[in-house]
C-alpha positions as CSV (number, residue, x, y, z in Angstrom):
1,X,21.5,12.2,-18.9
2,X,21.3,8.6,-20.0
3,X,22.5,5.9,-17.8
4,X,23.7,3.0,-19.9
5,X,24.7,0.3,-17.4
6,X,26.2,-2.7,-19.2
7,X,27.1,-5.8,-17.2
8,X,30.5,-6.4,-18.8
9,X,32.4,-6.0,-15.5
10,X,29.7,-7.1,-13.1
11,X,30.6,-9.7,-10.5
12,X,29.2,-13.2,-11.1
13,X,26.0,-13.9,-9.2
14,X,26.5,-15.5,-5.8
15,X,22.9,-16.8,-5.6
16,X,21.9,-20.0,-7.3
17,X,19.4,-18.0,-9.3
18,X,20.2,-17.7,-13.0
19,X,21.0,-14.1,-14.0
20,X,20.1,-13.2,-17.6
21,X,22.6,-11.1,-19.5
22,X,21.8,-7.5,-20.3
23,X,21.4,-6.1,-23.8
24,X,23.5,-3.0,-24.2
25,X,21.8,-1.7,-27.4
26,X,18.5,-2.4,-29.1
27,X,20.0,-1.9,-32.5
28,X,20.1,-5.6,-33.4
29,X,17.6,-6.8,-30.9
30,X,13.8,-6.9,-30.2
31,X,12.2,-3.8,-28.7
32,X,11.3,-3.6,-25.0
33,X,8.1,-5.2,-23.8
34,X,7.4,-2.5,-21.3
35,X,8.6,1.1,-20.6
36,X,7.9,3.0,-17.4
37,X,8.5,6.7,-17.5
38,X,8.1,9.1,-14.6
39,X,9.9,11.8,-12.7
40,X,10.9,9.7,-9.7
41,X,12.3,6.2,-10.3
42,X,14.4,5.4,-7.2
43,X,16.9,2.8,-8.3
44,X,18.8,1.9,-5.1
45,X,21.9,2.0,-7.2
46,X,24.3,4.3,-5.3
47,X,26.0,5.4,-8.6
48,X,22.7,6.6,-10.1
49,X,20.1,6.8,-7.4
50,X,17.3,8.4,-9.4
51,X,16.2,8.0,-13.1
52,X,13.0,8.7,-14.9
53,X,12.7,5.9,-17.4
54,X,13.2,2.1,-17.4
55,X,12.8,-0.4,-20.2
56,X,12.0,-4.1,-19.7
57,X,12.3,-7.0,-22.1
58,X,11.8,-10.7,-21.3
59,X,11.5,-10.0,-17.6
60,X,14.8,-8.2,-17.4
61,X,15.7,-4.5,-17.1
62,X,17.5,-3.6,-20.3
63,X,17.8,0.2,-20.0
64,X,17.7,2.7,-17.2
65,X,18.1,6.4,-17.6
66,X,16.9,9.9,-17.8
67,X,15.2,11.8,-20.6
68,X,15.2,15.2,-18.9
69,X,17.5,17.7,-17.3
70,X,17.2,19.1,-13.8
71,X,17.8,18.0,-10.2
72,X,16.2,14.6,-10.6
73,X,18.4,13.6,-13.5
74,X,21.6,14.5,-11.6
75,X,24.2,11.8,-10.8
76,X,26.3,11.9,-7.7
77,X,30.0,12.4,-8.0
78,X,30.8,8.9,-6.7
79,X,32.2,6.5,-9.5
80,X,30.0,3.7,-10.7
81,X,30.5,0.4,-8.8
82,X,32.3,-2.7,-10.1
83,X,34.1,-0.7,-12.7
84,X,31.0,0.0,-14.8
85,X,30.9,2.9,-17.2
86,X,28.0,5.3,-17.6
87,X,27.4,7.8,-20.3
88,X,25.4,10.9,-19.7
89,X,24.5,12.9,-22.8
90,X,21.2,14.1,-21.3
91,X,17.9,15.6,-22.4
92,X,17.0,15.0,-26.0
93,X,19.7,12.4,-26.5
94,X,18.3,10.5,-23.5
95,X,14.9,10.7,-25.1
96,X,16.3,9.3,-28.4
97,X,18.1,6.5,-26.6
98,X,14.9,5.5,-24.9
99,X,12.9,5.8,-28.1
100,X,15.2,3.3,-29.7
101,X,13.8,0.7,-27.3
102,X,10.2,1.5,-28.3
103,X,8.4,-0.8,-30.8
104,X,4.8,-1.0,-32.0
105,X,4.0,-3.6,-29.3
106,X,5.9,-1.9,-26.4
107,X,3.5,-1.1,-23.6
108,X,4.3,2.3,-22.2
109,X,3.2,3.6,-18.8
110,X,3.6,7.4,-18.3
111,X,3.4,8.2,-14.6
112,X,2.4,11.5,-13.4
113,X,4.5,13.7,-11.1
114,X,3.1,12.3,-7.9
115,X,4.1,8.7,-8.1
116,X,7.3,6.8,-7.2
117,X,8.8,3.7,-8.8
118,X,10.9,1.5,-6.5
119,X,12.7,-1.8,-6.8
120,X,10.2,-4.5,-6.0
121,X,9.7,-4.5,-2.2
122,X,10.9,-7.7,-0.4
123,X,9.7,-9.1,2.9
124,X,12.8,-10.7,4.5
125,X,10.9,-12.7,7.2
126,X,7.4,-13.9,6.3
127,X,5.2,-16.9,6.6
128,X,3.3,-17.0,3.2
129,X,1.6,-20.4,3.8
130,X,0.7,-19.3,7.4
131,X,-0.9,-16.1,5.9
132,X,-2.9,-18.0,3.4
133,X,-4.1,-20.4,6.1
134,X,-5.0,-17.5,8.4
135,X,-7.1,-15.9,5.8
136,X,-9.6,-18.7,6.4
137,X,-9.3,-18.7,10.2
138,X,-11.3,-16.7,12.7
139,X,-9.5,-13.3,12.9
140,X,-8.9,-12.2,16.5
141,X,-6.5,-9.4,15.8
142,X,-7.3,-6.3,17.8
143,X,-9.8,-8.0,20.1
144,X,-10.0,-6.0,23.4
145,X,-11.0,-8.8,25.7
146,X,-12.2,-12.3,26.2
147,X,-15.8,-11.2,25.5
148,X,-14.9,-9.8,22.1
149,X,-13.0,-13.0,21.3
150,X,-16.1,-15.1,22.2
151,X,-18.3,-12.8,20.1
152,X,-16.0,-13.2,17.0
153,X,-16.0,-16.9,17.4
154,X,-19.8,-16.9,17.7
155,X,-20.2,-14.8,14.6
156,X,-18.0,-17.1,12.6
157,X,-19.8,-20.2,13.7
158,X,-23.1,-18.6,12.8
159,X,-21.9,-17.6,9.3
160,X,-20.4,-21.1,8.8
161,X,-23.7,-22.7,9.8
162,X,-25.6,-20.5,7.3
163,X,-23.2,-21.5,4.5
164,X,-23.4,-25.2,5.5
165,X,-19.7,-25.2,6.4
166,X,-19.4,-27.3,9.5
167,X,-15.9,-27.5,10.8
168,X,-14.6,-30.3,13.1
169,X,-12.0,-28.1,14.7
170,X,-12.5,-24.4,15.4
171,X,-9.3,-22.5,14.8
172,X,-8.5,-18.8,15.1
173,X,-5.5,-16.6,15.4
174,X,-4.5,-13.1,16.5
175,X,-5.4,-12.6,20.1
176,X,-3.1,-10.5,22.2
177,X,-3.7,-10.3,26.0
178,X,-1.8,-7.0,26.1
179,X,-4.9,-5.5,24.6
180,X,-7.2,-7.0,27.3
181,X,-8.3,-5.1,30.4
182,X,-6.6,-6.1,32.6
183,X,-3.7,-7.1,30.3
184,X,-3.4,-10.7,31.5
185,X,-3.2,-14.1,29.8
186,X,-6.5,-16.0,29.7
187,X,-7.6,-17.7,33.0
188,X,-9.5,-20.9,33.7
189,X,-12.7,-18.8,33.6
190,X,-11.7,-17.7,30.1
191,X,-11.2,-21.3,29.1
192,X,-14.7,-22.1,30.4
193,X,-16.0,-19.2,28.2
194,X,-14.5,-21.0,25.2
195,X,-16.2,-24.2,26.3
196,X,-19.6,-22.5,26.2
197,X,-19.2,-21.1,22.7
198,X,-17.6,-24.3,21.2
199,X,-20.3,-26.7,22.4
200,X,-18.0,-29.7,22.7
201,X,-16.0,-29.1,19.6
202,X,-12.2,-28.8,19.9
203,X,-11.0,-25.2,19.7
204,X,-7.5,-23.8,19.3
205,X,-6.7,-20.1,19.1
206,X,-3.1,-19.0,18.3
207,X,-1.6,-16.0,19.9
208,X,-0.7,-13.2,17.5
209,X,3.0,-14.1,17.6
210,X,2.3,-17.8,17.1
211,X,4.3,-18.7,20.3
212,X,1.3,-19.6,22.5
213,X,-2.1,-21.2,22.0
214,X,-5.3,-20.9,24.0
215,X,-7.5,-24.0,23.8
216,X,-10.8,-25.2,25.3
217,X,-11.3,-28.1,27.7
218,X,-12.3,-30.5,25.0
219,X,-8.9,-30.1,23.3
220,X,-7.1,-30.4,26.7
221,X,-9.0,-33.6,27.3
222,X,-8.1,-35.1,23.9
223,X,-4.4,-34.2,24.5
224,X,-4.5,-35.8,27.9
225,X,-3.4,-32.5,29.7
226,X,-4.4,-32.2,33.3
227,X,-3.1,-31.1,36.7
228,X,-0.4,-33.8,36.7
229,X,1.0,-33.1,33.2
230,X,4.6,-32.1,33.3
231,X,5.8,-29.0,31.3
232,X,7.8,-30.2,28.3
233,X,11.4,-28.9,28.0
234,X,11.3,-25.4,26.5
235,X,7.5,-25.1,27.1
236,X,5.0,-24.0,29.7
237,X,1.5,-25.2,30.5
238,X,0.0,-22.2,32.3
239,X,-2.0,-23.0,35.4
240,X,-4.0,-21.2,38.2
241,X,-3.0,-21.2,41.8
242,X,-4.5,-24.6,42.4
243,X,-2.6,-26.2,39.5
244,X,-5.5,-26.3,37.0
245,X,-4.4,-25.7,33.4
246,X,-5.8,-22.4,32.1
247,X,-5.8,-23.6,28.5
248,X,-2.8,-21.4,27.5
249,X,0.2,-23.4,26.3
250,X,3.5,-21.6,25.5
251,X,6.2,-22.6,22.9
252,X,7.2,-26.3,23.0
253,X,4.0,-27.1,25.0
254,X,1.9,-26.2,22.0
255,X,2.9,-29.4,20.3
256,X,0.9,-31.3,22.9
257,X,-2.3,-30.1,21.2
258,X,-1.1,-29.1,17.7
259,X,-0.4,-32.8,16.9
260,X,-4.1,-33.4,17.1
261,X,-5.0,-30.8,14.3
262,X,-6.0,-32.2,11.0
263,X,-3.1,-32.1,8.6
264,X,-3.4,-29.7,5.7
265,X,-3.6,-31.3,2.3
266,X,-1.5,-30.4,-0.7
267,X,-4.6,-28.7,-2.2
268,X,-5.0,-26.7,1.1
269,X,-1.4,-25.6,0.9
270,X,-1.6,-24.6,-2.8
271,X,-4.7,-22.6,-2.2
272,X,-3.0,-20.9,0.8
273,X,0.1,-19.9,-1.2
274,X,-2.0,-18.5,-4.1
275,X,-4.4,-16.6,-1.9
276,X,-1.5,-15.1,0.2
277,X,0.5,-14.2,-2.9
278,X,-2.5,-12.2,-4.3
279,X,-2.9,-10.6,-0.9
280,X,0.7,-9.4,-0.7
281,X,1.1,-8.4,-4.3
282,X,-1.7,-5.9,-3.8
283,X,0.4,-4.4,-1.1
284,X,3.5,-4.0,-3.2
285,X,5.6,-7.1,-2.4
286,X,7.4,-8.9,-5.1
287,X,9.4,-11.4,-3.1
288,X,9.3,-13.0,0.4
289,X,11.6,-15.0,2.5
290,X,9.4,-17.9,3.6
291,X,10.7,-18.9,7.1
292,X,10.4,-22.4,8.4
293,X,8.4,-24.6,6.1
294,X,8.2,-28.4,6.1
295,X,8.6,-30.9,3.3
296,X,5.0,-30.9,2.3
297,X,4.9,-27.1,1.8
298,X,8.2,-27.2,0.0
299,X,6.9,-29.9,-2.4
300,X,3.9,-27.7,-3.3
301,X,6.2,-24.7,-3.8
302,X,8.4,-26.8,-6.1
303,X,5.4,-28.0,-8.2
304,X,4.1,-24.5,-8.5
305,X,7.5,-23.2,-9.6
306,X,8.1,-26.1,-12.1
307,X,4.7,-25.4,-13.6
308,X,5.3,-21.6,-13.8
309,X,2.4,-20.9,-11.5
310,X,4.3,-19.4,-8.5
311,X,3.0,-15.9,-8.4
312,X,5.9,-14.2,-6.7
313,X,9.5,-14.8,-5.8
314,X,10.0,-17.0,-2.8
315,X,13.3,-17.7,-0.9
316,X,12.5,-20.6,1.3
317,X,14.0,-21.7,4.6
318,X,13.3,-25.3,5.7
319,X,12.1,-25.8,9.2
320,X,14.6,-27.5,11.6
321,X,15.2,-30.8,9.9
322,X,16.5,-32.6,13.1
323,X,13.9,-34.7,15.0
324,X,12.8,-32.8,18.1
325,X,13.9,-35.6,20.4
326,X,17.4,-35.7,18.9
327,X,17.8,-31.9,19.0
328,X,17.8,-32.1,22.8
329,X,21.0,-34.2,22.7
330,X,23.3,-32.7,20.1
331,X,26.4,-34.5,21.4
332,X,24.8,-38.0,21.1
333,X,25.9,-40.5,18.5
334,X,22.3,-40.8,17.2
335,X,22.3,-37.0,16.7
336,X,25.6,-37.0,14.9
337,X,24.5,-39.9,12.7
338,X,21.3,-38.1,11.7
339,X,23.4,-34.9,11.1
340,X,25.5,-36.7,8.6
341,X,22.4,-37.8,6.6
342,X,21.1,-34.3,6.3
343,X,22.9,-33.4,3.2
344,X,21.5,-36.3,1.3
345,X,18.0,-35.7,2.8
346,X,17.9,-32.0,2.1
347,X,20.1,-31.7,-1.0
348,X,21.9,-28.4,-1.8
349,X,20.2,-25.0,-2.1
350,X,18.4,-25.0,-5.4
351,X,16.5,-22.7,-7.6
352,X,13.5,-23.6,-9.7
353,X,11.9,-20.7,-11.5
354,X,10.8,-18.2,-8.9
355,X,11.6,-20.6,-6.0
356,X,15.0,-20.7,-4.2
357,X,15.6,-23.0,-1.3
358,X,18.1,-21.0,0.7
359,X,18.6,-22.5,4.1
360,X,17.3,-23.8,7.4
361,X,15.3,-22.0,10.1
362,X,16.0,-22.8,13.8
363,X,14.4,-21.6,17.0
364,X,16.4,-20.5,20.1
365,X,13.6,-18.9,22.2
366,X,10.0,-17.9,22.2
367,X,8.3,-14.4,22.0
368,X,8.3,-11.4,24.3
369,X,4.5,-11.0,24.4
370,X,4.0,-14.5,25.9
371,X,7.2,-14.2,28.1
372,X,8.9,-17.0,26.1
373,X,11.8,-14.8,25.0
374,X,15.0,-15.9,26.8
375,X,16.4,-13.0,28.9
376,X,19.7,-12.6,30.7
377,X,17.7,-11.4,33.8
378,X,14.1,-12.1,34.9
379,X,11.2,-10.3,33.3
380,X,10.4,-7.0,35.0
381,X,6.7,-8.0,35.2
382,X,7.4,-11.7,36.2
383,X,10.4,-11.7,38.5
384,X,10.7,-15.5,38.9
385,X,10.8,-16.1,35.1
386,X,13.5,-15.4,32.5
387,X,11.9,-17.0,29.4
388,X,12.6,-20.3,27.5
389,X,15.4,-21.7,25.6
390,X,13.6,-24.0,23.1
391,X,16.8,-26.0,22.2
392,X,20.2,-26.4,23.7
393,X,22.8,-23.8,22.4
394,X,24.9,-26.8,21.2
395,X,22.2,-27.7,18.7
396,X,22.5,-24.4,16.9
397,X,26.3,-24.7,17.0
398,X,26.2,-28.2,15.5
399,X,23.8,-27.2,12.8
400,X,26.0,-24.1,11.9
401,X,29.1,-26.3,11.8
402,X,27.3,-28.8,9.5
403,X,26.2,-25.9,7.2
404,X,29.8,-24.6,7.0
405,X,31.4,-28.0,6.3
406,X,28.7,-30.0,4.5
407,X,25.7,-27.7,3.8
408,X,26.9,-26.6,0.3
409,X,25.6,-23.1,0.7
410,X,22.7,-23.6,3.2
411,X,22.3,-20.6,5.4
412,X,21.3,-20.9,9.0
413,X,18.7,-18.5,10.2
414,X,17.9,-18.7,13.9
415,X,15.0,-17.1,15.7
416,X,16.2,-15.2,18.7
417,X,14.3,-12.4,20.5
418,X,15.6,-12.0,24.1
419,X,19.0,-10.7,24.9
420,X,20.0,-14.1,26.3
421,X,18.9,-15.9,23.1
422,X,20.8,-13.4,20.9
423,X,23.9,-13.7,23.0
424,X,23.7,-17.5,22.9
425,X,23.2,-17.7,19.1
426,X,26.0,-15.4,18.4
427,X,28.3,-17.5,20.6
428,X,27.1,-20.7,19.0
429,X,27.8,-19.3,15.5
430,X,31.2,-18.2,16.6
431,X,32.1,-21.6,18.1
432,X,31.1,-23.2,14.9
433,X,33.6,-21.1,12.9
434,X,31.3,-18.4,11.5
435,X,33.4,-15.4,10.4
436,X,32.6,-12.3,8.3
437,X,35.3,-13.2,5.8
438,X,33.6,-16.5,5.0
439,X,30.6,-14.7,3.5
440,X,28.2,-17.2,5.0
441,X,25.4,-14.7,5.7
442,X,24.0,-16.6,8.6
443,X,21.1,-14.8,10.1
444,X,19.4,-14.0,13.4
445,X,15.7,-13.6,12.9
446,X,14.2,-10.8,14.9
447,X,17.3,-9.7,16.9
448,X,14.8,-7.9,19.1
449,X,16.6,-7.4,22.4
450,X,20.3,-7.1,22.3
451,X,22.6,-6.9,25.3
452,X,24.6,-3.6,25.2
453,X,27.8,-5.6,25.5
454,X,27.1,-7.5,22.3
455,X,26.4,-4.3,20.5
456,X,29.5,-2.6,21.8
457,X,31.6,-5.6,20.8
458,X,30.2,-5.3,17.3
459,X,29.6,-9.1,17.3
460,X,27.2,-9.1,14.3
461,X,29.7,-7.2,12.2
462,X,32.7,-9.4,13.2
463,X,30.8,-12.6,12.5
464,X,29.1,-11.4,9.4
465,X,25.7,-12.3,10.9
466,X,22.7,-10.5,9.4
467,X,20.1,-9.1,11.8
468,X,16.8,-9.8,10.2
469,X,14.5,-7.2,11.8
470,X,10.7,-6.5,11.7
471,X,10.2,-2.7,12.3
472,X,6.5,-3.1,12.9
473,X,7.2,-5.3,15.9
474,X,8.6,-2.1,17.6
475,X,5.4,-0.1,17.1
476,X,3.1,-3.1,18.0
477,X,5.0,-3.9,21.2
478,X,5.8,-0.3,22.4
479,X,2.7,0.0,24.7
480,X,3.8,-2.9,26.9
481,X,7.5,-3.6,26.1
482,X,8.7,-1.5,29.0
483,X,6.7,-3.6,31.4
484,X,8.4,-6.7,30.2
485,X,11.9,-5.3,30.0
486,X,12.2,-2.3,32.3
487,X,13.7,1.1,31.2
488,X,17.4,0.1,31.3
489,X,17.0,-3.1,29.2
490,X,14.6,-1.4,26.9
491,X,17.5,0.6,25.5
492,X,18.8,-2.5,23.7
493,X,15.4,-3.3,22.2
494,X,14.4,-2.8,18.6
495,X,17.8,-1.2,18.3
496,X,17.9,-0.6,14.5
497,X,20.1,2.5,14.5
498,X,22.4,0.9,17.1
499,X,22.8,-2.2,15.0
500,X,23.6,-0.2,11.9
501,X,26.1,1.9,13.8
502,X,27.8,-1.3,15.1
503,X,28.5,-2.3,11.5
504,X,25.9,-4.9,11.3
505,X,24.1,-5.8,8.0
506,X,20.3,-5.7,8.3
507,X,17.3,-6.7,6.3
508,X,13.7,-6.1,7.1
509,X,10.4,-7.9,7.0
510,X,7.1,-8.2,8.8
511,X,6.8,-11.7,10.2
512,X,3.3,-11.8,8.7
513,X,0.7,-13.0,9.6
514,X,2.1,-11.9,13.1
515,X,2.0,-8.4,11.7
516,X,0.1,-7.0,8.7
517,X,1.5,-8.2,5.4
518,X,2.3,-4.7,4.2
519,X,5.8,-3.3,3.6
520,X,4.4,0.3,3.8
521,X,3.7,-0.3,7.5
522,X,7.2,-1.6,8.0
523,X,8.8,1.4,6.2
524,X,6.7,3.8,8.3
525,X,7.7,2.0,11.5
526,X,11.4,2.0,10.7
527,X,11.4,5.7,9.8
528,X,9.0,7.2,12.3
529,X,8.5,4.5,15.0
530,X,5.0,5.7,15.6
531,X,1.6,4.0,15.2
532,X,-1.1,4.8,12.7
533,X,-2.1,7.9,14.8
534,X,1.4,9.3,14.9
535,X,1.9,8.3,18.5
536,X,4.0,8.7,20.5
537,X,5.1,12.1,19.4
538,X,8.7,12.0,18.2
539,X,8.6,8.2,18.0
540,X,9.2,5.2,20.3
541,X,12.9,5.2,21.3
542,X,13.5,7.9,18.7
543,X,17.2,7.6,18.7
544,X,16.8,4.3,16.8
545,X,14.9,5.8,13.8
546,X,16.2,5.2,10.3
547,X,16.3,7.5,7.3
548,X,14.0,7.0,4.3
549,X,17.0,5.7,2.3
550,X,18.1,3.3,5.0
551,X,14.6,1.9,5.4
552,X,14.2,1.5,1.7
553,X,17.5,-0.4,1.5
554,X,16.3,-2.9,4.2
555,X,13.3,-3.8,2.1
556,X,15.1,-3.9,-1.3
557,X,18.8,-4.5,-1.9
558,X,19.6,-5.5,1.7
559,X,16.7,-8.0,1.7
560,X,18.1,-9.4,-1.6
561,X,21.6,-9.6,-0.1
562,X,20.3,-11.6,2.8
563,X,19.2,-14.3,0.4
564,X,22.3,-14.1,-1.8
565,X,20.2,-12.5,-4.5
566,X,21.7,-9.0,-4.8
567,X,23.0,-9.7,-8.3
568,X,19.5,-10.4,-9.6
569,X,16.9,-8.2,-7.6
570,X,16.8,-5.3,-5.2
571,X,17.9,-2.6,-7.6
572,X,16.6,-1.0,-10.8
573,X,19.6,-1.6,-12.8
574,X,20.5,-3.1,-16.2
575,X,20.6,-6.9,-16.0
576,X,18.5,-7.2,-12.9
577,X,15.1,-8.9,-12.9
578,X,12.3,-6.5,-13.7
579,X,10.6,-6.5,-10.2
580,X,9.1,-3.1,-9.5
581,X,6.7,-1.5,-7.0
582,X,4.9,1.8,-7.9
583,X,3.5,3.8,-5.0
584,X,1.3,6.9,-5.1
585,X,3.2,10.0,-3.7
586,X,6.8,11.2,-3.9
587,X,9.8,10.4,-1.7
588,X,11.8,13.6,-2.2
589,X,13.4,13.1,1.2
590,X,15.2,10.0,-0.1
591,X,17.7,12.4,-1.8
592,X,17.2,15.7,0.0
593,X,17.2,14.4,3.6
594,X,14.2,16.5,4.4
595,X,11.2,15.5,6.5
596,X,10.0,12.0,5.8
597,X,6.4,11.6,4.6
598,X,3.9,10.9,7.4
599,X,1.4,9.1,5.1
600,X,3.7,6.4,3.8
601,X,1.9,3.6,5.4
602,X,-1.4,4.5,3.7
603,X,-0.1,5.5,0.2
604,X,-1.8,3.4,-2.4
605,X,0.1,0.7,-4.3
606,X,-0.5,1.4,-8.0
607,X,1.5,-1.3,-9.7
608,X,3.4,-4.4,-8.7
609,X,5.6,-6.0,-11.4
610,X,7.4,-9.3,-11.2
611,X,9.6,-10.4,-14.1
612,X,8.2,-7.6,-16.2
613,X,4.6,-8.7,-15.7
614,X,2.0,-6.8,-13.7
615,X,0.7,-9.0,-11.0
616,X,-1.3,-6.1,-9.5
617,X,-2.4,-3.1,-11.6
618,X,-4.4,-0.1,-10.6
619,X,-3.1,2.1,-13.5
620,X,-4.0,0.5,-16.8
621,X,-4.7,2.7,-19.8
622,X,-1.2,2.5,-21.4
623,X,-1.0,2.7,-25.2
624,X,1.5,0.5,-27.0
625,X,4.2,2.3,-28.9
626,X,3.3,5.9,-27.9
627,X,5.9,7.4,-25.6
628,X,3.9,10.4,-24.5
629,X,0.7,8.8,-23.6
630,X,0.0,10.3,-20.1
631,X,-2.1,8.2,-17.8
632,X,-3.2,8.8,-14.3
633,X,-4.5,6.3,-11.8
634,X,-8.1,5.5,-12.4
635,X,-8.7,4.9,-8.6
636,X,-7.0,6.2,-5.5
637,X,-7.3,5.3,-1.9
């Protein structure tokens, strides 16, 4: 069967990205630059879900089809979407059709029977600059206590000294008090332990979720934080029983010390982007939604894109552009005047090469791990505290209204983790005039704890709001989430299946560097809801598990849809950009519905292709112009 998928009746692209036109026949055109051939190419095209060959020219998919008969070449009975026609002569005719695209310079990759080609995997909530910066920070991920944190700092300072790399500030990231014994936030004694190892230098350690910092006495002194310092609105300065600051600052209180950090230079930012892009490409990502960047980061992205040096596709969301002081008073005349200047200051969503500026990232609350997530009722393990609202709900409402009336296509994407925060954001969107039929695709980032009433009322579906989830948060948080939420409220947490059943549109990412920058881990978490050891047996809240196909959609076509890019990426289909991810191992359960593979999170990435170019390649060995050149991975593991 040959699947010839012309774009003659395709809908015009809704994203600002330019979509190249497909070539229906190679008869009067140049041959393909690259052909991939293998028994399992999962297209994510519902009309033709599996093929075994794809041809690419000028960064675009120009042919998708099958050159063999059998179950993997079968097409479902459903008609092709958008009125497109598909011919299916099959077998030898398919081989002849593909051969017509082969020229003497065509690179051909013949995959073996134990490999899977997917549309390029997309992380729909990430911090690429943050990941790049963190690669040069002290890594505290997985530390089991204060003593291990201190030892890692000491090791890094020792290696820096040997390399002659003296740093004014000591910065680390990744600690999680839930792994400590006992699982409590650092105390004054822990702050004093930081003092001993830092020897008078300012030290700042970000919590794994980025919603709290742990600092030493020197940085508290420089920031002027003491017993009499008042908690800022939407933030907490944690203290001991006598009122002494412990050194832990949550959410908006972090700005009291973060303003003292040395600003990253444009060279620092560029180096971070390039290092992080190389890191994630090796893990199969071809695109990311970069959540919450400032003007400096955006300027660097623009320059890289204009110069053709941006290594992967980036959909950028600007950080909240309203001054923090004004965002507290959204009904004031000064706020409204600044709001009217936003359009001129930000400009419309734009696309430059692989960079698309898509929208604005807002924050409603903090994180569950640091008890900053805003809950409708107090925390089960802190009965006098219900979390933090970082901005008034009216700020989100006003920003949403501005985006609808004046934003010229800007999406609003609002961080909301607790059930109160999610309820408030949905209500703010609704008051601003958000409706499903407007196709605004406003988003809630994380949508981590949802009130059952909001699920039952199908509010995401009715408003057309996308729930941007991070499956690996569920498996990271599961050891302690019940302590925070209690058993009844936990039933609305990490509710992926419930959200889908309510009619919501979802997309998936990782929130890296909060979690590992690896879509395989996210896929495993969405499908199995277990950790790397397969625990708990049957999965965490197993009724919320997703199928293999549903999980793949969230990291491909649904992630593309969430950025108005479904007409250019997310499927292996004629006319789409040639972004592909090749994994070791098969995904037979995608079609059969059988048991999902247990080793998905560790299957090697063999090839990552963006715009038809390999940006990560463990295969090699292909021969130009020879269709039957069989190659196998040179390395596995």
